[in-house]
MDAnalysis code that builds the backbone (N, CA, C; Angstrom):
import MDAnalysis as mda
import numpy as np

u = mda.Universe.empty(597, n_residues=199, atom_resindex=np.repeat(np.arange(199), 3), trajectory=True)
u.add_TopologyAttr("name", ["N", "CA", "C"] * 199)
u.add_TopologyAttr("resid", np.arange(1, 200))
u.add_TopologyAttr("resname", ["PHE", "ARG", "SER", "GLU", "LYS", "ALA", "LYS", "ARG", "ASP", "CYS", "LEU", "VAL", "LYS", "GLU", "VAL", "LEU", "THR", "ASN", "ARG", "ASN", "ASN", "GLN", "LEU", "ILE", "PRO", "ASP", "LEU", "ASP", "LEU", "ILE", "LYS", "LYS", "GLU", "TYR", "GLY", "SER", "VAL", "ARG", "THR", "ILE", "ILE", "LYS", "ASN", "ALA", "LEU", "ILE", "VAL", "THR", "GLY", "TYR", "ARG", "VAL", "TYR", "ASP", "GLY", "ALA", "ILE", "ASP", "ASP", "ILE", "ALA", "MET", "LYS", "LEU", "LEU", "VAL", "ALA", "CYS", "ILE", "ARG", "MET", "ARG", "TYR", "GLY", "HIS", "TYR", "ILE", "ASN", "ARG", "LYS", "SER", "GLY", "VAL", "GLN", "GLN", "TYR", "ASN", "GLU", "LYS", "VAL", "LYS", "SER", "VAL", "ALA", "ASN", "THR", "ILE", "SER", "SER", "GLU", "LEU", "GLU", "ILE", "LYS", "TYR", "GLY", "ILE", "LYS", "MET", "ASP", "LYS", "ASP", "GLU", "TYR", "ASP", "HIS", "VAL", "TYR", "ILE", "GLN", "LEU", "ILE", "SER", "LYS", "GLY", "LEU", "PHE", "GLY", "GLU", "ASN", "ASP", "ILE", "GLN", "GLN", "ILE", "PRO", "GLU", "ASN", "LEU", "PHE", "LEU", "LEU", "ILE", "SER", "ASP", "CYS", "LEU", "LYS", "ALA", "ILE", "ASP", "MET", "GLN", "PHE", "GLY", "THR", "LYS", "PHE", "TYR", "THR", "ASP", "ILE", "ASN", "LEU", "ALA", "VAL", "SER", "LEU", "CYS", "LEU", "HIS", "MET", "VAL", "PRO", "LEU", "LEU", "TYR", "ARG", "MET", "LYS", "TYR", "ASN", "SER", "LEU", "SER", "SER", "ASN", "PRO", "LEU", "ILE", "GLU", "ASP", "ILE", "LYS", "LYS", "LYS", "TYR", "ILE", "TYR"])
u.atoms.positions = np.array([
    [-17.221, 61.159, -89.434],
    [-18.643, 60.902, -89.307],
    [-19.069, 61.184, -87.870],
    [-20.114, 61.982, -87.739],
    [-20.626, 62.260, -86.402],
    [-21.901, 61.467, -86.191],
    [-22.181, 61.173, -84.939],
    [-23.370, 60.399, -84.616],
    [-24.619, 61.234, -84.845],
    [-25.746, 60.566, -84.943],
    [-27.024, 61.262, -85.090],
    [-27.240, 62.211, -83.923],
    [-26.920, 61.786, -82.698],
    [-27.124, 62.650, -81.533],
    [-26.266, 63.900, -81.628],
    [-25.011, 63.762, -82.042],
    [-24.131, 64.929, -82.163],
    [-24.669, 65.901, -83.210],
    [-25.136, 65.367, -84.338],
    [-25.713, 66.223, -85.378],
    [-26.981, 66.901, -84.871],
    [-27.800, 66.144, -84.136],
    [-29.053, 66.702, -83.618],
    [-28.768, 67.821, -82.630],
    [-27.825, 67.601, -81.726],
    [-27.473, 68.633, -80.750],
    [-26.957, 69.890, -81.437],
    [-26.126, 69.711, -82.443],
    [-25.570, 70.843, -83.181],
    [-26.679, 71.605, -83.908],
    [-27.584, 70.869, -84.530],
    [-28.660, 71.509, -85.276],
    [-29.623, 72.246, -84.358],
    [-29.940, 71.648, -83.228],
    [-30.828, 72.325, -82.279],
    [-30.214, 73.653, -81.879],
    [-28.914, 73.631, -81.617],
    [-28.224, 74.865, -81.242],
    [-28.320, 75.895, -82.370],
    [-28.106, 75.437, -83.616],
    [-28.160, 76.348, -84.762],
    [-29.578, 76.857, -85.013],
    [-30.558, 75.969, -84.923],
    [-31.939, 76.350, -85.192],
    [-32.454, 77.333, -84.143],
    [-32.045, 77.152, -82.901],
    [-32.571, 77.986, -81.828],
    [-31.799, 79.292, -81.621],
    [-30.717, 79.502, -82.358],
    [-29.985, 80.762, -82.218],
    [-29.805, 81.412, -83.572],
    [-29.729, 82.750, -83.566],
    [-29.445, 83.431, -84.819],
    [-27.995, 83.858, -84.825],
    [-27.575, 84.678, -85.784],
    [-26.172, 85.063, -85.917],
    [-25.645, 85.830, -84.704],
    [-26.501, 86.492, -83.970],
    [-26.076, 87.266, -82.805],
    [-26.155, 86.452, -81.517],
    [-26.285, 85.131, -81.638],
    [-26.424, 84.257, -80.473],
    [-27.623, 84.615, -79.605],
    [-28.648, 85.146, -80.202],
    [-29.883, 85.463, -79.500],
    [-30.873, 84.339, -79.798],
    [-31.674, 84.011, -78.819],
    [-32.704, 83.003, -79.076],
    [-33.704, 83.545, -80.078],
    [-34.131, 82.686, -81.003],
    [-35.148, 83.094, -81.960],
    [-36.422, 83.404, -81.182],
    [-37.019, 84.576, -81.374],
    [-38.181, 84.946, -80.573],
    [-39.418, 84.119, -80.862],
    [-39.551, 83.582, -82.083],
    [-40.777, 82.889, -82.442],
    [-40.632, 81.374, -82.288],
    [-40.650, 80.909, -81.061],
    [-40.598, 79.474, -80.817],
    [-41.951, 78.826, -81.084],
    [-42.986, 79.641, -81.326],
    [-44.300, 79.098, -81.656],
    [-44.245, 78.287, -82.945],
    [-43.396, 78.707, -83.892],
    [-43.262, 77.969, -85.140],
    [-42.703, 76.571, -84.877],
    [-41.697, 76.492, -84.027],
    [-41.121, 75.186, -83.690],
    [-42.162, 74.317, -82.988],
    [-42.916, 74.910, -82.076],
    [-43.963, 74.158, -81.376],
    [-45.014, 73.652, -82.363],
    [-45.366, 74.479, -83.341],
    [-46.368, 74.083, -84.341],
    [-45.841, 72.910, -85.175],
    [-44.584, 73.016, -85.615],
    [-43.988, 71.944, -86.411],
    [-43.881, 70.654, -85.590],
    [-43.499, 70.797, -84.338],
    [-43.430, 69.644, -83.438],
    [-44.805, 68.983, -83.336],
    [-45.842, 69.803, -83.175],
    [-47.208, 69.267, -83.098],
    [-47.601, 68.522, -84.354],
    [-47.183, 69.039, -85.506],
    [-47.490, 68.379, -86.783],
    [-46.797, 67.025, -86.889],
    [-45.528, 66.984, -86.525],
    [-44.778, 65.725, -86.577],
    [-45.381, 64.724, -85.589],
    [-45.737, 65.206, -84.422],
    [-46.347, 64.344, -83.399],
    [-47.652, 63.744, -83.922],
    [-48.452, 64.547, -84.607],
    [-49.720, 64.063, -85.172],
    [-49.470, 63.006, -86.242],
    [-48.477, 63.224, -87.092],
    [-48.131, 62.236, -88.124],
    [-47.782, 60.899, -87.464],
    [-46.972, 60.952, -86.414],
    [-46.564, 59.726, -85.718],
    [-47.762, 59.059, -85.060],
    [-48.543, 59.848, -84.350],
    [-49.694, 59.297, -83.626],
    [-50.687, 58.638, -84.587],
    [-50.969, 59.288, -85.709],
    [-51.898, 58.713, -86.693],
    [-51.362, 57.410, -87.281],
    [-50.067, 57.371, -87.566],
    [-49.468, 56.146, -88.108],
    [-49.555, 55.007, -87.096],
    [-49.348, 55.322, -85.827],
    [-49.440, 54.295, -84.783],
    [-50.870, 53.775, -84.655],
    [-51.839, 54.678, -84.736],
    [-53.249, 54.271, -84.625],
    [-53.637, 53.369, -85.787],
    [-53.272, 53.775, -87.002],
    [-53.643, 53.010, -88.201],
    [-53.039, 51.611, -88.184],
    [-51.788, 51.495, -87.754],
    [-51.107, 50.197, -87.791],
    [-51.312, 49.360, -86.533],
    [-51.716, 49.997, -85.435],
    [-51.896, 49.278, -84.180],
    [-50.596, 49.029, -83.440],
    [-49.513, 49.625, -83.907],
    [-48.231, 49.490, -83.208],
    [-48.252, 50.404, -81.987],
    [-47.726, 49.895, -80.874],
    [-47.760, 50.678, -79.627],
    [-46.354, 50.975, -79.153],
    [-46.199, 52.174, -78.577],
    [-44.930, 52.564, -77.966],
    [-45.199, 52.918, -76.515],
    [-44.152, 52.957, -75.698],
    [-44.344, 53.239, -74.281],
    [-44.743, 54.696, -74.062],
    [-45.324, 54.971, -72.910],
    [-45.778, 56.323, -72.568],
    [-44.635, 57.317, -72.709],
    [-44.909, 58.425, -73.314],
    [-43.916, 59.474, -73.477],
    [-43.037, 59.307, -74.699],
    [-43.078, 58.146, -75.324],
    [-42.205, 57.898, -76.470],
    [-42.590, 58.739, -77.682],
    [-43.870, 58.986, -77.866],
    [-44.303, 59.773, -79.025],
    [-43.652, 61.152, -78.983],
    [-43.607, 61.766, -77.805],
    [-42.988, 63.085, -77.678],
    [-41.504, 63.031, -78.029],
    [-40.813, 62.028, -77.533],
    [-39.384, 61.870, -77.792],
    [-39.124, 61.632, -79.283],
    [-39.896, 60.732, -79.874],
    [-39.732, 60.425, -81.296],
    [-40.037, 61.666, -82.135],
    [-41.098, 62.387, -81.786],
    [-41.480, 63.581, -82.547],
    [-40.365, 64.615, -82.553],
    [-39.763, 64.855, -81.398],
    [-38.679, 65.849, -81.336],
    [-37.487, 65.405, -82.168],
    [-37.113, 64.117, -82.049],
    [-35.958, 63.622, -82.808],
    [-36.216, 63.665, -84.313],
    [-37.432, 63.328, -84.725],
    [-37.726, 63.340, -86.155],
    [-37.884, 64.755, -86.696],
    [-38.416, 65.670, -85.886],
    [-38.496, 67.070, -86.324],
    [-37.091, 67.613, -86.559],
    [-36.208, 67.392, -85.621],
    [-34.832, 67.867, -85.776],
    [-34.172, 67.199, -86.980],
    [-34.427, 65.906, -87.173],
    [-33.857, 65.193, -88.326],
    [-34.360, 65.793, -89.637],
    [-35.641, 66.140, -89.704],
    [-36.198, 66.735, -90.928],
    [-35.575, 68.100, -91.205],
    [-35.424, 68.896, -90.168],
    [-34.784, 70.210, -90.337],
    [-33.334, 70.013, -90.768],
    [-32.667, 69.040, -90.142],
    [-31.277, 68.735, -90.501],
    [-31.170, 68.375, -91.977],
    [-32.099, 67.536, -92.470],
    [-32.075, 67.123, -93.869],
    [-32.352, 68.296, -94.802],
    [-33.221, 69.219, -94.381],
    [-33.481, 70.410, -95.202],
    [-32.219, 71.251, -95.361],
    [-31.326, 71.213, -94.370],
    [-30.040, 71.903, -94.455],
    [-29.021, 71.095, -95.251],
    [-29.404, 69.877, -95.662],
    [-28.517, 69.041, -96.455],
    [-27.592, 68.144, -95.647],
    [-27.896, 67.969, -94.364],
    [-27.066, 67.116, -93.508],
    [-27.760, 65.764, -93.316],
    [-27.122, 64.722, -93.818],
    [-27.689, 63.379, -93.731],
    [-26.816, 62.478, -92.877],
    [-27.429, 61.460, -92.292],
    [-26.717, 60.470, -91.485],
    [-25.869, 59.606, -92.405],
    [-24.709, 59.246, -91.944],
    [-23.861, 58.276, -92.646],
    [-23.562, 57.148, -91.690],
    [-24.432, 56.145, -91.648],
    [-24.230, 55.006, -90.748],
    [-23.239, 54.033, -91.370],
    [-22.424, 53.426, -90.506],
    [-21.498, 52.410, -90.990],
    [-22.239, 51.120, -91.298],
    [-23.271, 50.843, -90.518],
    [-24.082, 49.658, -90.782],
    [-25.527, 49.980, -90.421],
    [-26.422, 49.657, -91.317],
    [-27.831, 49.937, -91.093],
    [-28.577, 48.717, -90.585],
    [-29.874, 48.818, -90.592],
    [-30.729, 47.715, -90.175],
    [-30.648, 46.627, -91.242],
    [-30.417, 45.410, -90.818],
    [-30.291, 44.288, -91.752],
    [-31.594, 43.518, -91.911],
    [-32.358, 43.422, -90.825],
    [-33.600, 42.657, -90.846],
    [-34.680, 43.486, -90.168],
    [-35.811, 43.665, -90.853],
    [-36.880, 44.537, -90.365],
    [-38.049, 43.743, -89.803],
    [-38.632, 44.263, -88.724],
    [-39.908, 43.769, -88.218],
    [-40.963, 44.372, -89.135],
    [-41.799, 43.549, -89.742],
    [-42.735, 44.028, -90.773],
    [-43.727, 45.082, -90.249],
    [-44.209, 44.896, -89.036],
    [-45.168, 45.858, -88.481],
    [-44.506, 47.221, -88.272],
    [-43.313, 47.215, -87.710],
    [-42.586, 48.465, -87.470],
    [-42.178, 49.089, -88.800],
    [-41.818, 48.256, -89.752],
    [-41.457, 48.743, -91.088],
    [-42.627, 49.483, -91.725],
    [-43.834, 48.958, -91.548],
    [-45.030, 49.603, -92.086],
    [-45.241, 50.985, -91.462],
    [-45.066, 51.081, -90.138],
    [-45.219, 52.372, -89.448],
    [-44.144, 53.342, -89.930],
    [-42.901, 52.861, -90.020],
    [-41.791, 53.712, -90.452],
    [-42.003, 54.206, -91.878],
    [-42.524, 53.344, -92.759],
    [-42.821, 53.752, -94.138],
    [-43.843, 54.881, -94.170],
    [-44.918, 54.717, -93.395],
    [-45.984, 55.728, -93.359],
    [-45.443, 57.065, -92.860],
    [-44.730, 57.028, -91.745],
    [-44.188, 58.255, -91.160],
    [-43.181, 58.902, -92.112],
    [-42.272, 58.105, -92.654],
    [-41.245, 58.640, -93.555],
    [-41.873, 59.309, -94.776],
    [-42.850, 58.658, -95.371],
    [-43.515, 59.221, -96.552],
    [-44.176, 60.555, -96.237],
    [-44.870, 60.620, -95.128],
    [-45.550, 61.864, -94.759],
    [-44.562, 62.975, -94.422],
    [-43.459, 62.639, -93.776],
    [-42.447, 63.652, -93.472],
    [-41.762, 64.149, -94.741],
    [-41.522, 63.249, -95.688],
    [-40.921, 63.657, -96.960],
    [-41.805, 64.676, -97.673],
    [-43.105, 64.414, -97.683],
    [-44.050, 65.337, -98.332],
    [-44.095, 66.662, -97.583],
    [-44.253, 66.603, -96.281],
    [-44.404, 67.820, -95.476],
    [-43.184, 68.725, -95.559],
    [-41.987, 68.142, -95.511],
    [-40.768, 68.948, -95.455],
    [-40.009, 69.034, -96.774],
    [-40.530, 68.400, -97.821],
    [-39.869, 68.475, -99.124],
    [-38.469, 67.875, -99.092],
    [-38.339, 66.750, -98.402],
    [-37.043, 66.085, -98.275],
    [-37.142, 64.696, -98.884],
    [-36.010, 64.072, -99.102],
    [-35.969, 62.689, -99.564],
    [-35.110, 61.900, -98.589],
    [-35.702, 60.905, -97.956],
    [-34.976, 60.087, -96.985],
    [-34.281, 58.926, -97.689],
    [-32.980, 58.810, -97.452],
    [-32.266, 57.646, -97.963],
    [-32.408, 56.504, -96.947],
    [-31.740, 55.380, -97.210],
    [-31.881, 54.223, -96.322],
    [-31.445, 54.536, -94.894],
    [-30.364, 55.281, -94.723],
    [-29.896, 55.612, -93.377],
    [-30.920, 56.435, -92.609],
    [-31.550, 57.378, -93.278],
    [-32.565, 58.208, -92.618],
    [-33.821, 57.389, -92.315],
    [-34.198, 56.526, -93.253],
    [-35.337, 55.643, -93.013],
    [-35.043, 54.743, -91.811],
    [-33.818, 54.199, -91.768],
    [-33.432, 53.347, -90.639],
    [-33.509, 54.116, -89.318],
    [-33.188, 55.410, -89.353],
    [-33.278, 56.234, -88.143],
    [-34.723, 56.258, -87.630],
    [-35.685, 56.432, -88.531],
    [-37.106, 56.418, -88.148],
    [-37.464, 55.046, -87.580],
    [-37.050, 53.989, -88.282],
    [-37.338, 52.620, -87.864],
    [-36.765, 52.349, -86.462],
    [-35.521, 52.741, -86.241],
    [-34.859, 52.492, -84.944],
    [-35.569, 53.247, -83.827],
    [-35.994, 54.483, -84.103],
    [-36.727, 55.241, -83.085],
    [-37.997, 54.492, -82.677],
    [-38.663, 53.889, -83.631],
    [-39.913, 53.181, -83.352],
    [-39.676, 51.847, -82.644],
    [-38.763, 51.044, -83.171],
    [-38.596, 49.700, -82.603],
    [-37.949, 49.751, -81.221],
    [-37.156, 50.775, -80.964],
    [-36.476, 50.849, -79.673],
    [-37.375, 51.420, -78.573],
    [-38.584, 51.816, -78.956],
    [-39.524, 52.355, -77.964],
    [-40.856, 51.612, -77.992],
    [-40.857, 50.450, -78.626],
    [-42.086, 49.686, -78.784],
    [-42.521, 48.963, -77.527],
    [-43.825, 48.732, -77.455],
    [-44.394, 47.883, -76.410],
    [-44.670, 46.533, -77.052],
    [-43.985, 45.531, -76.594],
    [-44.140, 44.210, -77.176],
    [-45.061, 43.378, -76.299],
    [-45.936, 42.605, -76.930],
    [-46.918, 41.807, -76.207],
    [-46.847, 40.341, -76.582],
    [-47.899, 39.618, -76.218],
    [-47.938, 38.164, -76.420],
    [-47.699, 37.753, -77.864],
    [-48.134, 38.575, -78.811],
    [-47.956, 38.236, -80.228],
    [-46.513, 38.419, -80.701],
    [-45.662, 38.943, -79.835],
    [-44.282, 39.242, -80.215],
    [-43.266, 38.329, -79.531],
    [-43.713, 37.183, -79.051],
    [-42.826, 36.273, -78.317],
    [-41.627, 35.861, -79.170],
    [-41.806, 35.778, -80.482],
    [-40.701, 35.408, -81.365],
    [-39.566, 36.435, -81.326],
    [-39.819, 37.632, -80.785],
    [-38.790, 38.668, -80.672],
    [-37.810, 38.394, -79.527],
    [-38.147, 37.460, -78.648],
    [-37.320, 37.198, -77.465],
    [-36.158, 36.277, -77.836],
    [-34.926, 36.768, -77.716],
    [-33.782, 35.886, -77.961],
    [-33.672, 34.840, -76.843],
    [-33.208, 33.669, -77.191],
    [-33.109, 32.577, -76.210],
    [-32.217, 32.969, -75.040],
    [-31.104, 33.663, -75.331],
    [-30.190, 34.022, -74.239],
    [-30.835, 35.019, -73.262],
    [-31.755, 35.856, -73.733],
    [-32.473, 36.765, -72.832],
    [-33.405, 35.963, -71.927],
    [-34.099, 34.986, -72.500],
    [-34.997, 34.160, -71.699],
    [-34.213, 33.404, -70.622],
    [-33.043, 32.880, -70.992],
    [-32.209, 32.170, -70.016],
    [-31.716, 33.117, -68.916],
    [-31.348, 34.333, -69.286],
    [-30.911, 35.326, -68.298],
    [-32.029, 35.653, -67.318],
    [-33.229, 35.901, -67.831],
    [-34.374, 36.215, -66.971],
    [-34.686, 35.024, -66.064],
    [-34.633, 33.819, -66.616],
    [-34.884, 32.621, -65.807],
    [-33.870, 32.504, -64.672],
    [-32.608, 32.759, -64.977],
    [-31.565, 32.714, -63.943],
    [-31.803, 33.786, -62.870],
    [-32.221, 34.966, -63.290],
    [-32.512, 36.044, -62.323],
    [-33.666, 35.656, -61.404],
    [-34.716, 35.088, -61.987],
    [-35.873, 34.669, -61.181],
    [-35.484, 33.548, -60.206],
    [-34.628, 32.655, -60.682],
    [-34.150, 31.565, -59.822],
    [-33.354, 32.139, -58.646],
    [-32.502, 33.119, -58.905],
    [-31.700, 33.745, -57.840],
    [-32.596, 34.474, -56.836],
    [-33.631, 35.141, -57.342],
    [-34.583, 35.821, -56.448],
    [-35.297, 34.805, -55.573],
    [-35.715, 33.688, -56.165],
    [-36.382, 32.623, -55.396],
    [-35.475, 32.085, -54.284],
    [-34.220, 31.899, -54.619],
    [-33.285, 31.372, -53.623],
    [-33.053, 32.387, -52.495],
    [-32.980, 33.631, -52.832],
    [-32.709, 34.678, -51.841],
    [-33.914, 34.956, -50.939],
    [-35.117, 34.953, -51.537],
    [-36.298, 35.400, -50.785],
    [-37.345, 34.309, -50.549],
    [-37.083, 33.093, -50.982],
    [-38.021, 32.006, -50.756],
    [-39.304, 32.127, -51.570],
    [-39.238, 32.804, -52.705],
    [-40.419, 32.955, -53.575],
    [-40.431, 31.839, -54.610],
    [-41.455, 31.846, -55.457],
    [-41.561, 30.842, -56.510],
    [-41.826, 31.505, -57.863],
    [-41.039, 32.549, -58.168],
    [-41.196, 33.258, -59.440],
    [-40.671, 32.453, -60.625],
    [-39.674, 31.607, -60.389],
    [-39.039, 30.852, -61.464],
    [-40.042, 29.998, -62.231],
    [-41.043, 29.491, -61.557],
    [-42.015, 28.606, -62.205],
    [-43.117, 29.381, -62.932],
    [-43.129, 30.711, -62.803],
    [-44.166, 31.532, -63.446],
    [-43.707, 31.931, -64.855],
    [-44.091, 31.123, -65.838],
    [-43.651, 31.351, -67.218],
    [-44.181, 32.675, -67.763],
    [-45.402, 33.059, -67.362],
    [-45.958, 34.329, -67.833],
    [-45.125, 35.514, -67.343],
    [-44.653, 35.446, -66.116],
    [-43.798, 36.500, -65.573],
    [-42.491, 36.576, -66.361],
    [-41.893, 35.428, -66.611],
    [-40.627, 35.399, -67.352],
    [-40.799, 35.987, -68.753],
    [-41.859, 35.599, -69.434],
    [-42.116, 36.108, -70.789],
    [-42.387, 37.612, -70.749],
    [-43.166, 38.075, -69.784],
    [-43.468, 39.507, -69.663],
    [-42.207, 40.324, -69.416],
    [-41.338, 39.825, -68.536],
    [-40.074, 40.524, -68.287],
    [-39.202, 40.569, -69.540],
    [-39.166, 39.477, -70.265],
    [-38.390, 39.442, -71.511],
    [-38.938, 40.442, -72.524],
    [-40.254, 40.445, -72.692],
    [-40.866, 41.369, -73.650],
    [-40.614, 42.825, -73.252],
    [-40.574, 43.062, -71.947],
    [-40.298, 44.409, -71.459],
    [-38.864, 44.833, -71.811],
    [-37.967, 43.868, -71.910],
    [-36.562, 44.173, -72.183],
    [-36.206, 44.202, -73.670],
    [-37.084, 43.718, -74.536],
    [-36.780, 43.675, -75.972],
    [-36.427, 45.068, -76.527],
    [-37.182, 46.129, -76.211],
    [-36.778, 47.448, -76.730],
    [-35.379, 47.868, -76.278],
    [-34.990, 47.492, -75.053],
    [-33.638, 47.797, -74.575],
    [-32.596, 47.128, -75.468],
    [-32.851, 45.895, -75.861],
    [-31.916, 45.189, -76.741],
    [-31.759, 45.928, -78.065],
    [-32.879, 46.434, -78.601],
    [-32.807, 47.203, -79.851],
    [-32.049, 48.514, -79.645],
    [-32.283, 49.186, -78.510],
    [-31.557, 50.430, -78.245],
    [-30.058, 50.162, -78.156],
    [-29.694, 49.050, -77.525],
    [-28.273, 48.701, -77.420],
    [-27.710, 48.318, -78.789],
    [-28.448, 47.542, -79.541],
    [-27.986, 47.086, -80.853],
    [-27.712, 48.251, -81.796],
    [-28.583, 49.265, -81.763],
    [-28.454, 50.392, -82.685],
    [-27.873, 51.634, -82.018],
    [-27.261, 51.447, -80.834],
    [-26.619, 52.546, -80.111],
    [-27.556, 53.748, -79.989],
    [-28.762, 53.467, -79.552],
    [-29.784, 54.506, -79.419],
    [-30.173, 54.672, -77.951],
    [-29.182, 54.579, -77.079],
    [-29.450, 54.719, -75.654],
    [-29.649, 56.190, -75.319],
    [-30.577, 56.466, -74.430],
    [-30.819, 57.848, -74.022],
    [-30.849, 57.911, -72.505],
    [-30.667, 59.111, -72.007],
    [-30.659, 59.266, -70.555],
    [-32.085, 59.397, -70.033],
    [-32.264, 59.025, -68.786],
    [-33.569, 59.105, -68.142],
    [-33.677, 60.443, -67.426],
    [-34.599, 61.323, -67.854],
    [-34.707, 62.633, -67.210],
    [-35.186, 62.560, -65.762],
    [-35.686, 61.412, -65.340],
    [-36.195, 61.265, -63.978],
    [-35.176, 60.643, -63.028],
    [-33.961, 60.370, -63.516],
    [-33.002, 59.600, -62.727],
    [-32.654, 60.273, -61.402],
    [-32.477, 61.589, -61.394],
    [-32.136, 62.271, -60.142],
    [-33.269, 62.178, -59.127],
    [-34.500, 62.306, -59.616],
    [-35.664, 62.191, -58.740],
    [-35.765, 60.776, -58.170],
    [-35.492, 59.785, -58.995],
    [-35.532, 58.386, -58.550],
    [-34.474, 58.155, -57.483],
    [-33.281, 58.701, -57.693],
    [-32.198, 58.529, -56.718],
    [-32.555, 59.148, -55.372],
    [-33.261, 60.270, -55.394],
    [-33.629, 60.951, -54.155],
    [-34.723, 60.196, -53.407],
    [-35.662, 59.598, -54.128],
    [-36.831, 58.978, -53.488],
    [-36.596, 57.535, -53.087],
    [-35.657, 56.866, -53.747],
    [-35.467, 55.443, -53.482],
    [-34.018, 55.186, -53.109],
    [-33.779, 54.111, -52.422],
    [-32.413, 53.737, -52.052],
    [-31.652, 53.423, -53.322],
    [-30.508, 54.001, -53.464],
    [-29.716, 53.803, -54.688],
    [-28.359, 53.227, -54.361],
])
């Protein structure tokens, strides 16, 4: 069993090259399909009110476009364990997107493929005040300990700011989902960050 990323990388290589290892000249078709998938995602997010972080729509669109092409070739994900418990709002967005992609590409998504859509969405979500129940207790305790250590080091009073603690926790919830579902990705800006800031 290969990971979704390994399959995606392999498919991108296959889709972008022909038998002579030449790049396909008409990348406009891929751009058009990408735009269509992006529109499907954006419309689903607008209708449901679910929000993702800046730039996430582009990332999700590319991953789902490649997944749809992969499925058209008959290659499906085989996860050892899928999502056990769904966030209802994210589930609604994933249902809408999955249904529209199935129609557009003439594919049928099984549970593993549906979970892939769901994981892409939940791991890039922006969580707010209405999502406090998403914060695990151990994350809140970790953030509280970090704020306490900062206060001790710098003489600040962040530990007593409950809104700050909750905001930091909510900011970290998508990271927990990315770790849980092994959906970690690299930051394309990391080299620039290292050059501009002390690392």
